[in-house]
C-alpha positions in Angstrom: 4.6 14.9 22.2 3.9 11.7 23.7 3.9 12.6 27.0 1.0 14.7 25.9 -1.0 12.1 24.1 0.1 9.5 26.9 -1.8 12.3 29.3 -5.0 12.4 27.0 -5.0 8.9 26.6 -5.3 8.4 30.7 -7.8 11.2 30.9 -10.2 9.5 28.3 -9.9 6.2 29.9 -10.8 7.5 33.6 -13.8 9.8 31.8 -14.6 6.9 29.6 -17.7 6.0 31.3 -19.2 9.5 29.7 -18.1 9.2 26.5 -19.2 7.5 23.3 -17.4 4.7 22.5 -18.2 5.0 18.6 -16.4 8.0 18.8 -13.1 7.0 20.5 -10.5 4.7 18.7 -8.0 3.0 21.1 -4.9 1.9 19.3 -2.3 0.0 21.2 1.2 0.1 19.2 4.9 -0.7 19.8 7.1 2.5 21.1 8.5 4.6 18.7 6.4 3.1 15.7 4.8 5.6 13.8 4.9 9.4 13.2 2.6 10.9 15.4 2.0 13.7 13.4 -0.7 11.3 11.6 -2.8 10.7 14.1 -4.2 13.9 14.1 -4.6 14.0 10.2 -6.5 10.5 10.4 -9.1 11.9 12.9 -9.6 14.8 10.1 -9.4 12.3 7.5 -11.6 10.0 8.9 -14.7 12.3 9.3 -14.1 13.5 6.1 -14.7 10.0 5.0 -17.3 8.7 7.3 -19.0 12.2 8.5 -18.6 10.5 11.9 -15.9 12.6 14.2 -13.4 10.1 16.0 -10.6 10.7 19.0 -7.8 8.0 18.9 -6.6 6.9 22.2 -2.9 6.0 21.4 -0.8 3.7 23.7 2.4 1.9 23.7 3.6 -1.4 24.4 7.3 -2.8 24.6 6.9 -6.8 24.8 4.6 -8.7 22.7 3.2 -10.8 25.6 2.2 -7.6 27.6 -0.2 -6.6 24.5 -1.4 -10.5 24.3 -2.0 -10.6 28.4 -4.0 -7.4 28.5 -6.2 -8.7 25.5 -6.4 -12.3 26.6 -6.8 -12.7 30.3 -8.0 -8.7 30.8 -10.0 -8.5 27.6 -9.1 -4.8 27.4 -11.0 -3.1 24.6 -8.4 -2.2 22.3 -9.5 -1.7 18.9 -6.5 -2.1 16.6 -3.0 -3.6 17.9 0.2 -4.3 16.0 1.6 -7.4 16.9 4.5 -9.4 15.4 3.8 -12.4 13.3 4.4 -15.6 16.1 1.7 -13.6 18.5 -0.6 -13.2 15.4 -0.6 -16.9 14.7 -1.5 -17.3 18.6 -4.1 -14.6 18.6 -6.0 -16.8 15.4 -5.2 -19.8 17.3 -7.0 -18.5 20.1 -9.7 -17.0 18.4 -9.0 -13.5 19.6 -9.0 -11.3 16.3 -12.0 -10.0 14.2 -12.1 -10.7 10.5 -10.9 -7.3 8.5 -13.8 -6.0 6.3 -12.1 -4.3 3.5 -15.4 -2.5 2.5 -15.0 1.4 2.6 -17.3 2.7 0.5 -16.4 5.5 -1.9 -12.7 5.5 0.4 -10.3 4.2 -1.9 -8.9 0.4 -0.7 -5.2 1.3 0.1 -4.6 -2.1 1.6 -5.4 -5.0 -0.9 -3.7 -2.6 -4.2 -0.5 -1.8 -2.1 0.6 -4.8 -0.3 3.8 -6.5 -1.7 2.9 -9.8 -3.0 5.8 -11.2 -1.0 4.4 -10.1 2.0 0.8 -11.6 1.2 2.7 -14.6 0.6 4.4 -15.0 4.2 1.2 -14.5 5.6 -0.2 -17.4 3.7 2.2 -19.0 5.5 1.2 -18.1 9.1 -0.3 -21.0 11.1 -3.5 -19.7 11.7 -5.9 -22.6 13.3 -7.2 -23.2 9.4 -8.0 -19.2 8.7 -5.8 -17.2 6.6 -3.9 -14.6 8.1 -4.5 -12.1 5.5 -8.0 -12.5 6.3 -7.4 -11.1 9.8 -4.3 -9.0 9.5 -2.2 -6.3 7.5 1.3 -6.2 7.6 2.9 -3.0 9.0 6.5 -3.3 9.0 9.1 -6.2 8.2 12.8 -6.8 8.3 15.4 -9.4 8.4 17.7 -10.9 11.3 21.5 -11.1 10.0 25.1 -10.4 11.7 26.4 -7.0 12.2 29.8 -6.4 12.0 32.9 -4.2 12.3 34.9 -4.2 8.8 38.0 -3.2 10.7 38.2 -6.4 12.9 36.0 -8.8 10.6 36.0 -9.5 7.1 33.5 -10.2 4.6 33.9 -13.8 4.9 34.0 -14.3 8.6 30.5 -13.0 9.0 29.1 -14.7 6.0 28.4 -17.7 8.5 26.2 -18.0 11.7 29.6 -20.0 12.7 31.0 -16.5 13.5 29.7 -16.7 16.9 31.7 -19.4 17.8 35.0 -18.1 16.6 37.4 -17.3 19.6 39.0 -14.8 17.8 36.1 -12.6 18.8 35.9 -13.1 22.4 34.2 -10.8 24.3 33.4 -8.8 21.6 30.3 -10.5 20.7 26.6 -9.0 21.5 23.8 -11.5 20.8 20.0 -10.7 21.2 18.6 -11.7 24.2 15.6 -13.3 22.4 15.5 -17.2 22.4 13.1 -17.2 19.7 15.4 -15.6 17.0 18.8 -17.4 18.3 17.1 -20.8 17.9 15.8 -20.0 14.5 18.9 -18.9 13.3 21.1 -21.6 14.8 19.3 -24.6 13.6 19.5 -23.6 10.2 23.4 -23.5 10.8 23.3 -26.8 12.2 20.9 -28.6 10.0 22.6 -27.1 6.9 23.6 -30.3 5.2 20.2 -31.9 5.7 18.9 -28.8 4.0 21.7 -29.1 1.0 20.8 -32.8 1.0 17.0 -31.8 0.5 16.2 -34.0 3.8 14.2 -30.9 5.7 13.5 -27.3 4.2 13.9 -24.2 6.2 10.2 -23.8 6.4 10.1 -27.4 8.1 13.1 -26.5 10.9 10.7 -23.5 11.9 8.1 -26.1 12.9 10.7 -28.6 14.5 10.0 -27.6 18.4 11.4 -31.5 19.4 13.6 -31.8 22.3 16.7 -33.2 19.9 16.7 -29.5 18.0 16.4 -27.6 21.4 19.2 -29.7 22.8 21.4 -29.0 19.9 20.5 -25.6 19.8 21.6 -25.1 23.7 24.9 -27.5 23.2 25.8 -24.9 20.1 25.1 -21.6 22.5 26.7 -23.0 25.4 29.8 -23.2 23.4 29.4 -19.3 22.6 28.6 -18.2 25.6 32.1 -17.8 27.1 32.5 -15.6 24.3 29.7 -13.5 24.4 30.3 -9.8 26.1 26.8 -8.8 26.8 22.9 -10.6 26.0 21.1 -7.6 24.9 17.7 -6.3 24.0 18.7 -3.0 22.9 21.9 -1.6 24.1 24.2 -3.4 21.4 23.8 -1.4 18.6 25.2 1.4 20.8 28.4 -1.0 21.4 28.7 -1.8 17.9 28.9 1.9 17.1 31.6 2.7 19.7 33.6 -0.5 19.1 33.2 -1.9 22.2 31.9 -4.8 20.1 32.4 -6.5 16.8 29.8 -8.7 16.2 26.2 -8.7 17.1 23.3 -10.9 16.3 20.7 -8.4 15.1 18.1 -7.1 13.3 18.3 -5.0 10.2 16.3 -1.9 11.4 18.7 -1.5 14.1 21.6 -2.8 11.6 20.9 0.4 9.3 20.5 2.7 12.9 23.9 1.9 13.8 25.6 1.9 10.2 24.6 5.4 10.1 25.4 6.2 13.5 28.9 4.7 13.0 29.9 6.2 10.3 29.0 9.6 11.8 32.3 8.7 13.9 34.4 6.7 11.3 33.2 3.4 12.0 32.5 1.0 9.3 30.1 -1.8 10.1 28.3 -4.0 7.7 25.2 -6.1 7.9 25.4 -9.6 6.4 22.5 -12.4 6.0 24.6 -15.4 6.5 24.6 -18.3 3.9 23.1 -21.1 5.9 19.9 -19.0 5.6 18.2 -16.2 7.7 14.4 -15.2 9.3 12.3 -12.5 8.2 9.8 -10.8 10.7 6.8 -9.1 10.6 4.4 -6.8 12.2 0.8 -5.9 11.3 -2.0 -4.3 12.3 -5.1 -6.6 13.7 -8.6 -5.9 15.2 -8.7 -7.6 18.5 -12.2 -9.6 19.5 -12.8 -7.4 22.1 -12.5 -4.2 20.0 -15.5 -1.7 20.4 -15.1 0.5 17.5 -14.5 -1.8 14.9 -15.5 0.5 11.7 -13.0 3.1 13.0 -10.3 0.4 13.5 -10.6 -1.2 9.8 -10.3 2.9 8.8 -7.0 3.2 10.8 -5.8 0.0 9.1 -6.4 1.7 5.5 -5.0 4.8 6.4 -1.8 3.3 7.5 -1.7 1.7 4.1 -2.0 5.1 2.2 1.1 5.3 0.6 2.0 9.2 2.0 1.3 7.6 5.3 3.6 4.8 4.7 6.6 7.1 3.7 6.3 9.4 6.9 5.8 6.6 8.9 9.0 5.0 7.5 11.1 8.4 7.4 10.1 8.6 11.1 10.8 4.9 12.8 13.7 3.7 10.1 11.9 0.4 9.8 10.8 -0.9 6.3 7.2 -0.9 5.3 5.1 -3.8 3.7 3.8 -1.5 1.0 5.0 -2.3 -2.4 3.2 0.9 -3.8 5.6 2.6 -6.5 5.2 5.5 -4.5 7.3 3.5 -1.7 9.8 2.1 -4.1 10.4 5.9 -6.0 10.8 7.5 -2.4 13.9 4.8 -0.9 16.0 4.7 -4.5 18.9 5.8 -3.7 21.8 5.9 -6.1 24.8 5.5 -3.9 23.7 1.8 -3.7 24.2 -0.7 -6.8 21.2 -2.0 -8.4 19.7 -5.0 -7.0 16.3 -7.2 -7.7 13.3 -6.2 -6.2 10.8 -8.0 -8.5 9.7 -10.1 -5.3 8.7 -7.2 -3.2 7.6 -4.0 -6.0 7.0 -6.4 -8.7 8.0 -7.4 -12.2 9.7 -4.1 -13.6 11.8 -3.7 -10.2 14.9 -6.2 -10.9 17.4 -3.1 -10.9 16.5 -0.9 -8.0 18.9 1.2 -6.3 18.1 0.7 -2.6 20.3 -0.2 0.6 20.2 -4.1 0.7 19.8 -4.0 4.7 16.4 -2.7 3.9 15.4 -4.4 1.1 17.1 -7.4 0.5 18.1 -8.7 -3.2 15.9 -11.3 -4.4 18.7 -13.9 -4.2 19.3 -13.3 -0.5 15.4 -13.5 -0.1 15.2 -16.9 -1.2 17.3 -18.2 1.4 15.1 -16.8 4.2 12.0 -18.5 6.2 9.9 -17.0 8.9 9.3 -17.7 12.5 6.3 -19.6 13.9 4.3 -20.0 17.1 5.5 -22.7 19.5 2.3 -23.1 21.2 2.6 -25.2 24.3 6.1 -25.5 23.5 7.1 -22.2 24.4 8.0 -22.7 28.0 10.4 -25.3 27.2 12.2 -22.7 24.6 12.2 -20.2 27.2 13.8 -22.7 30.2 16.3 -24.2 27.4 17.4 -20.0 26.9 17.9 -19.8 30.4 20.0 -22.7 30.9 22.2 -21.0 28.0 22.6 -17.8 29.8 23.4 -19.3 33.1 21.6 -18.7 36.9 24.1 -15.5 36.9 24.5 -12.8 34.3 28.0 -12.7 32.3 30.5 -11.0 34.2 31.4 -8.8 31.3 27.7 -8.1 30.7 27.7 -6.8 33.8 30.9 -4.6 33.1 29.2 -3.4 29.7 25.9 -2.2 31.5 27.9 -0.3 34.0 30.0 1.5 30.7 26.6 2.1 29.0 24.9 3.8 32.2 28.1 5.7 32.8 28.2 7.0 29.1 24.3 7.5 28.5 24.4 11.2 29.7 27.0 12.5 26.9 25.6 10.2 24.3 22.4 11.0 24.8 22.9 14.9 23.7 24.3 13.7 21.0 21.4 11.5 19.3 19.0 13.9 20.8 20.1 16.9 18.2 21.9 13.9 15.5 19.8 13.2 12.5 18.6 10.1 14.0 16.4 8.2 11.9 16.4 5.1 13.7 14.4 4.4 16.7 15.2 2.5 19.5 14.6 -1.6 19.1 11.1 -2.8 19.8 11.9 -6.2 18.6 11.1 -7.9 22.1 10.2 -11.4 21.1 
């Protein structure tokens, strides 16, 4: 399906000069981040609502900065894209986004009525150069950063703190996301925990601290962690956890649920913890770039993606969690296998005891220990440089061994994944 869509996209781009751009919608999204069967349904729905035909040219990216470069430097005329939170901030600050007109005529507005209040408040906090991010973007999926661990080798207490990453007991059994921004944010929360408890600084303030002092603290800590790390990974860490080659992984909730489900099928018990010192939440959202040439179809696309039945299908296909707080969405993901938790912050005051997977939907008590990351602007190169020093000039020897094992096992493991019930797709959070 994806190859067919890519071919059609390429053909359409080659012949673009002969086509009416008002009848083409160019969508740029993360890989494996949508139920692709909704695309032709959108085309039919759009014509039904507006009386105008439209053909979707759907393309994917794997790195935020790749998408941003195409728009910022290449002035690509994508009509709607799905960047991460900090890139939305950067695009707003650099005047690269158009405001979202929510007037859909006789078509219902699915955006404002269904967006979870928690998500709206988080977008309010984005650093947007004096603009409100909610006026320029609509959330799509969200999640948390935490600790994925093997319950056979790691206790719940050990996994309740970020300092588990420095525990020599787990040498060569630790995998860490190769993501400077995500790692820095969790570790600074741990290192400044006493200041937070004493009221000297808030978690939100720490997320804006890009000082040399803060970076030096995190760098020093991570250099103590480095000798224990089996691999710095973008995607293969969750597979290593399911195969018990790793016992601990600094990971994202979407990958965590995927790994937990996969591991259960082979008799391995994995759990996911949100450490007591605090953690970050992340978001991806739809935006309309300033060089868009079909703004009308773009806003209808965003509205369609906010429709509860489409939300549910995209969540079921991708395994990620929607920002939608619609009652239909909550009902679809109630699971009596879990104890009731307080999701009133997300689904409203009546959702104080909902049976749902707490890895996907954290309890209110947990979410109150969360914060969100921000764009570092011109300090970003310093963050990248610090991360390079942490990892060192050459890769950890164990990393090379792990990569070799992954490649050797790929063929056999791929067969299982292809035919298994694999709800969780590959990681797309390359930040």
